[in-house]
C-alpha positions, 0 to 999 in steps of 0.5 A: 500500500504505497510504502514509498510515499509518506501519504501511503503509510496508512497501512502501517497505522493501527486500526484500534486506538486506546479504549475498547470501542475506539478506532482510528479513522482516516478522513476522505471526505469532510462534512459539507463537501460535495466532492467525494475524495478517496484514498488511492493506496497505489499512488499514496494520494487522495483523489477526487472520485465524484462531485455530488449534485447541487443540494447534496453534500456529505452530512458528516465526515466520511472516512475509513478504518486503516488496516481493515478490509470490508466486503467490497474490497476497500477499508471499512467505511466510517461516518464520523459525528463531530462538531466541525469538519475535519480535512482530507487525510486527517486521522481521528480517534473515534468511539464506535457507536454503531453500524448501518448494515447493508448490501450494495449492488453494482453491475450485477455484483452484490456485496456487503458494505456496512457503514460504521458510525462513530463519534470523534473523541474530542467533540462536544455536540455528540459527547453523550452518544454511546449507542446508535439508538441514542441518536434517535430513529429519525436521525438514523433514518436520515443517515440510511437515506443518504447512503441509499441516495448516494449509491443511486447516483451511480446506478448502484443500489444500497439496501439497508439490512439492519443496524447495530450498536458499538459491539456489532461495529467492533465485530465488523472492525475485528473481521476487517482486521483479520481480512486485511492480514489474510489478503483480499 
């Protein structure tokens, strides 16, 4: 994963941070951005992947847990709740609060593509949130709808199959860590 380039060292960054439900998250796309950025491990840089239509933006910071591998072949995705947007490439320490489980279908290929939900450790607005259900049903539905709409822009489907709390999110991280060390 781009070992010769300073930005390509996310593979050397541990997934887990201090705390039983804490992970490190590398931000790819900041809250409020219409630009979707993604890390290219071969080049060791962040690339612009797409621009969302007018009126649509990322509701919160979006990134990945380093040293993990999800069902879609990329690192595990995380939506990070915090007071202010971070920046592309910023590494955050976050507390897992839950997961939105889902299946993604693109070009006749169907794969699991869960989205972890986490709270950045130093924020104030979401400091009391410990579990996905603490956010409220409407808030979680809005997050789910964002992912459904986002995937629909590329003629893909994202079907929400359920939700879970921090224990289920941590289980996803541990599975992603195992998958990362055993290869795709």
